[in-house]
C-alpha positions as CSV (number, residue, x, y, z in Angstrom):
1,X,111.0,46.1,-43.3
2,X,113.4,48.8,-43.4
3,X,111.8,52.1,-42.7
4,X,113.8,54.8,-45.2
5,X,112.4,57.9,-44.6
6,X,109.9,59.5,-42.6
7,X,107.9,62.8,-43.3
8,X,106.3,64.8,-41.4
9,X,105.0,68.1,-42.3
10,X,101.9,70.2,-41.5
11,X,99.5,69.1,-43.6
12,X,100.8,65.7,-44.1
13,X,103.1,62.7,-42.8
14,X,104.8,60.2,-45.1
15,X,106.4,57.1,-44.8
16,X,108.5,55.5,-47.0
17,X,109.5,52.1,-47.4
18,X,112.4,49.4,-48.5
19,X,111.0,46.6,-49.3
20,X,113.4,43.0,-48.7
21,X,111.2,41.2,-47.4
22,X,109.6,38.2,-49.6
23,X,105.8,37.0,-50.1
24,X,105.8,35.3,-46.5
25,X,107.3,37.6,-43.7
26,X,105.1,40.3,-46.1
27,X,101.9,39.0,-45.2
28,X,102.7,38.9,-41.6
29,X,103.7,42.6,-41.5
30,X,100.1,43.2,-43.0
31,X,98.4,40.9,-41.5
32,X,96.5,40.7,-45.0
33,X,96.8,39.0,-48.5
34,X,97.0,39.9,-52.2
35,X,94.1,39.9,-54.3
36,X,93.7,36.9,-55.8
37,X,93.7,38.7,-59.2
38,X,97.3,39.6,-58.6
39,X,99.9,37.0,-60.5
40,X,103.4,38.9,-60.4
41,X,105.3,38.3,-57.5
42,X,106.8,42.0,-57.6
43,X,103.4,43.7,-57.9
44,X,102.3,41.3,-54.8
45,X,104.9,42.6,-52.5
46,X,104.4,46.0,-53.7
47,X,100.6,45.8,-52.5
48,X,101.3,44.0,-49.0
49,X,103.6,46.7,-48.7
50,X,101.5,49.5,-48.9
51,X,98.9,47.5,-46.7
52,X,102.1,47.0,-43.9
53,X,102.7,50.6,-43.8
54,X,98.8,51.2,-43.2
55,X,99.4,48.4,-40.8
56,X,102.5,50.1,-39.1
57,X,99.9,53.8,-39.1
58,X,97.1,52.0,-37.1
59,X,95.4,51.6,-40.2
60,X,93.4,48.1,-40.9
61,X,94.0,47.8,-44.3
62,X,90.9,44.8,-44.3
63,X,88.6,48.2,-43.9
64,X,90.6,49.6,-47.6
65,X,88.4,50.3,-50.1
66,X,88.4,52.8,-53.4
67,X,86.1,55.1,-55.0
68,X,84.8,54.9,-58.5
69,X,87.6,57.3,-59.5
70,X,90.3,55.2,-57.5
71,X,90.3,57.0,-54.8
72,X,91.6,54.8,-51.9
73,X,90.0,55.6,-48.7
74,X,89.5,54.0,-44.7
75,X,86.0,52.8,-44.1
76,X,84.7,54.2,-40.5
77,X,88.1,56.8,-40.7
78,X,88.2,60.3,-40.7
79,X,91.9,59.8,-41.6
80,X,92.6,60.8,-45.9
81,X,95.1,58.5,-47.2
82,X,97.5,58.0,-50.6
83,X,98.8,55.1,-51.6
84,X,101.9,54.7,-54.4
85,X,104.8,51.8,-54.8
86,X,107.3,51.3,-57.4
87,X,109.9,48.8,-57.8
88,X,111.6,47.7,-54.1
89,X,109.3,50.6,-52.5
90,X,106.5,51.5,-51.0
91,X,104.7,55.2,-49.6
92,X,101.6,56.3,-47.9
93,X,100.6,59.5,-47.3
94,X,98.3,60.2,-44.5
95,X,96.3,64.1,-43.7
96,X,93.6,65.3,-41.8
97,X,92.6,67.4,-45.1
98,X,90.9,66.5,-48.3
99,X,92.3,66.7,-51.5
100,X,96.4,64.9,-51.4
101,X,98.1,62.5,-53.2
102,X,102.0,60.9,-53.5
103,X,103.7,59.3,-56.2
104,X,106.7,56.8,-56.0
105,X,108.8,56.6,-59.3
106,X,111.9,54.6,-60.1
107,X,114.2,57.0,-61.9
108,X,114.1,55.4,-65.7
109,X,115.1,56.5,-69.0
110,X,111.7,55.0,-70.2
111,X,109.3,57.9,-69.8
112,X,111.2,59.5,-72.3
113,X,108.5,57.1,-74.3
114,X,105.3,58.8,-73.2
115,X,106.6,62.7,-72.7
116,X,104.2,64.0,-75.4
117,X,101.6,62.4,-73.8
118,X,102.1,64.6,-70.1
119,X,104.6,67.1,-70.8
120,X,103.4,70.6,-71.3
121,X,105.4,72.9,-74.7
122,X,106.3,75.4,-71.6
123,X,107.3,72.7,-68.6
124,X,109.7,71.2,-71.4
125,X,111.0,74.6,-71.9
126,X,111.8,74.6,-67.7
127,X,113.0,70.7,-68.0
128,X,115.7,71.5,-70.7
129,X,117.1,74.2,-68.7
130,X,116.7,73.0,-65.0
131,X,120.5,71.9,-64.9
132,X,118.7,68.2,-63.8
133,X,119.5,64.9,-65.8
134,X,116.7,65.2,-68.8
135,X,115.4,61.6,-67.7
136,X,115.2,62.7,-64.0
137,X,113.4,65.6,-64.4
138,X,110.8,64.1,-66.7
139,X,110.3,61.2,-64.0
140,X,109.8,64.0,-61.5
141,X,107.7,65.8,-63.4
142,X,105.8,62.6,-64.2
143,X,105.6,61.8,-60.6
144,X,104.2,65.4,-59.8
145,X,101.0,64.7,-62.0
146,X,100.6,61.3,-61.1
147,X,100.5,62.9,-57.0
148,X,97.9,65.9,-58.5
149,X,95.9,63.2,-60.7
150,X,94.9,61.9,-57.2
151,X,94.7,65.0,-55.0
152,X,92.5,66.7,-57.6
153,X,90.2,63.3,-57.2
154,X,88.6,63.8,-60.9
155,X,87.9,61.7,-63.9
156,X,89.0,61.6,-66.8
157,X,92.2,64.2,-67.0
158,X,94.3,65.3,-69.4
159,X,98.0,64.9,-68.1
160,X,99.4,67.6,-70.7
161,X,97.2,70.5,-70.5
162,X,94.7,70.1,-67.2
163,X,97.5,69.7,-64.5
164,X,99.9,72.2,-64.6
165,X,103.6,72.3,-63.2
166,X,105.0,75.8,-61.8
167,X,108.6,74.5,-60.7
168,X,109.9,76.8,-57.0
169,X,113.0,78.2,-57.4
170,X,115.3,76.5,-55.3
171,X,118.9,76.5,-53.8
172,X,119.1,73.2,-53.7
173,X,119.3,70.8,-56.2
174,X,117.1,67.0,-54.9
175,X,114.6,68.7,-53.2
176,X,112.3,71.3,-53.8
177,X,108.2,71.9,-54.6
178,X,106.5,72.9,-57.0
179,X,102.7,75.0,-57.4
180,X,100.0,72.4,-58.9
181,X,97.1,73.9,-60.6
182,X,93.9,71.7,-62.1
183,X,92.9,74.0,-64.7
184,X,89.4,72.7,-65.4
185,X,88.4,74.1,-61.9
186,X,91.7,76.4,-61.4
187,X,91.9,75.0,-57.9
188,X,95.6,75.2,-56.8
189,X,98.2,72.4,-55.2
190,X,101.5,72.2,-53.3
191,X,104.1,69.0,-54.6
192,X,107.1,68.9,-52.6
193,X,109.4,66.8,-54.1
194,X,112.5,64.9,-53.3
195,X,114.8,62.9,-56.2
196,X,116.8,60.2,-54.2
197,X,119.6,57.8,-56.1
198,X,117.5,55.2,-57.2
199,X,113.4,57.2,-56.9
200,X,111.9,60.4,-56.6
201,X,108.8,61.2,-54.3
202,X,106.2,64.0,-54.5
203,X,103.6,64.6,-52.4
204,X,100.6,67.0,-53.0
205,X,98.1,69.3,-51.2
206,X,95.1,71.1,-52.0
207,X,96.2,74.8,-50.9
208,X,93.1,77.0,-52.6
209,X,89.7,76.0,-54.1
210,X,86.9,78.0,-55.5
């Protein structure tokens, strides 16, 4: 399981792994087995890779649980966690503060099919003037809203109107940040992003709450 990247920021630590192992190898690395209800092999690998990331960070994947809203946590641990996976990749964010989220997404034109469900009209204008390939930008915005959704820890969230993104100006084409706002509560978040050849990665944390 080659470590692709480690990102250490003041608010969080992020590990990204490229999944190259088979199921047996991943079970040994994670000291865990995939849920019995999971039948698709690629999904099994992604889940086990997340377990292996937890293990590598000294967190017991057997103590992984989820709240009613889907937020993962490690029993009897004060470390906040967020997990994400996509085909061939897994990512883990750990933090000592609450209100964090991570997402990793393979870049794909299929995001066009759901554009109208999550992109606000003002965000669409920004995407069109970004200078990036449109499907890459759409994937980035989708990933950023997924990370923001995980960080805001709410249920029944309307991605298009309640999760708003404001892209910060940057001189770098492949990395940058957003200001994210959960309009229901007016909470503000910071979202870091990285665009790689195969995927986009977004890491989110709470900066201001009422």
